[in-house]
C-alpha positions, -999 to +999 in steps of 0.1 A: -068+318+557-073+280+559-097+263+534-112+230+543-109+203+516-141+195+498-159+164+512-152+131+496-178+118+473-202+091+486-186+057+479-213+033+491-209+007+462-171+012+460-168+006+497-189-026+494-166-037+465-134-029+485-147-049+515-157-078+491-122-078+476-106-078+511-128-107+522-120-127+490-082-120+494-083-132+530-104-163+524-090-177+491-057-192+482-064-179+446-082-147+452-083-135+415-097-168+404-123-168+432-133-132+423-138-143+387-161-172+399-182-147+419-184-123+389-196-150+366-222-162+390-234-126+395-236-123+357-261-151+353-278-150+387-315-146+391-328-116+411-326-136+444-288-141+438-290-178+429-277-195+397-282-230+385-285-259+384-288-251+347-278-222+325-296-216+292-274-209+263-288-205+228-319-226+237-298-254+252-294-260+290-259-266+304-251-275+340-239-245+360-205-261+369-198-270+333-207-235+322-184-219+348-155-243+339-159-235+302-161-198+309-129-199+330-110-221+306-093-192+287-076-180+319-052-210+318-045-208+281-009-198+285-001-224+311+028-247+300+009-279+309-022-267+291-002-259+260+013-294+260-020-312+267-031-317+230+002-335+222+000-356+253-036-366+245-027-374+209+002-397+220-020-415+246-049-420+222-025-433+194-009-457+219-044-470+228-055-472+192-084-449+198-076-423+171-098-426+139-080-430+107-097-401+090-077-369+098-108-347+106-123-373+128-090-378+146-086-341+153-122-340+166-116-369+189-084-354+203-101-320+208-131-336+226-107-355+249-087-323+256-119-304+263-131-331+287-097-332+306-097-294+309-132-294+322-125-321+348-095-302+360-115-270+360-142-286+382-116-294+408-103-258+409-139-245+409-149-267+438-119-256+459-127-219+451-164-222+459-157-241+492-134-212+503-161-187+493-188-207+512-166-206+543-161-168+538-199-163+538-200-151+502-218-181+485-245-204+497-244-238+480-271-265+478-281-292+454-313-297+434-324-328+417-352-350+404-375-349+434-364-325+462-339-299+471-310-314+490-279-302+507-258-332+496-247-341+461-255-373+444-286-391+431-288-370+400-287-337+420-269-307+406-254-277+423-270-243+428-249-213+440-264-182+456-245-150+463-249-138+499-234-111+521-209-088+505-210-107+472-244-092+465-228-059+456-218-076+423-254-076+414-258-039+423-276-047+456-262-039+490-257-069+514-285-058+538-311-051+511-341-074+511-344-100+484-370-091+457-403-109+459-408-137+433-437-132+410-465-157+410-456-169+375-419-174+383-409-207+367-386-225+392-385-258+372-350-272+370-353-287+335-353-324+327-326-347+340-313-374+317-319-409+329-289-432+322 
């Protein structure tokens, strides 16, 4: 007597995730990094899937790209170049005479310069990953600024990323599901931009 195997459980979300992973793997030169970028955006995204241009942390606003770079920084903590960076920065600042004489102030100045260089490098990596995700149809990118939304960067405008397509499964929403309606009191202000 032949018994049929039990039916497989419904795997709607798992199927969406598997398809998302396949899309990221095909689109990105660094798929693990790109998937981490998507996951972080999903973590802070509004109900419509968009994040930025600012992220609120402890009552302070931080630019989205700065927040993403800082969040991804620990991933490169064991890289040989990263481990040597503090010594390199110390030597460069000493050669330029930019290290304060007080030890605590000197360490703070070196740490600030290291942080700035890591963030600058992180922004390059982030831009490359996001561009690949945009071409794969997983992120939509535009810029917001002082006066109007704008597709191009510059003039005090800052980036906004929005999850689209298969990437929406990271928010627990299927790609074809309609976006939730925004309430009438939804505050879409971008925060204040500093004038230099």
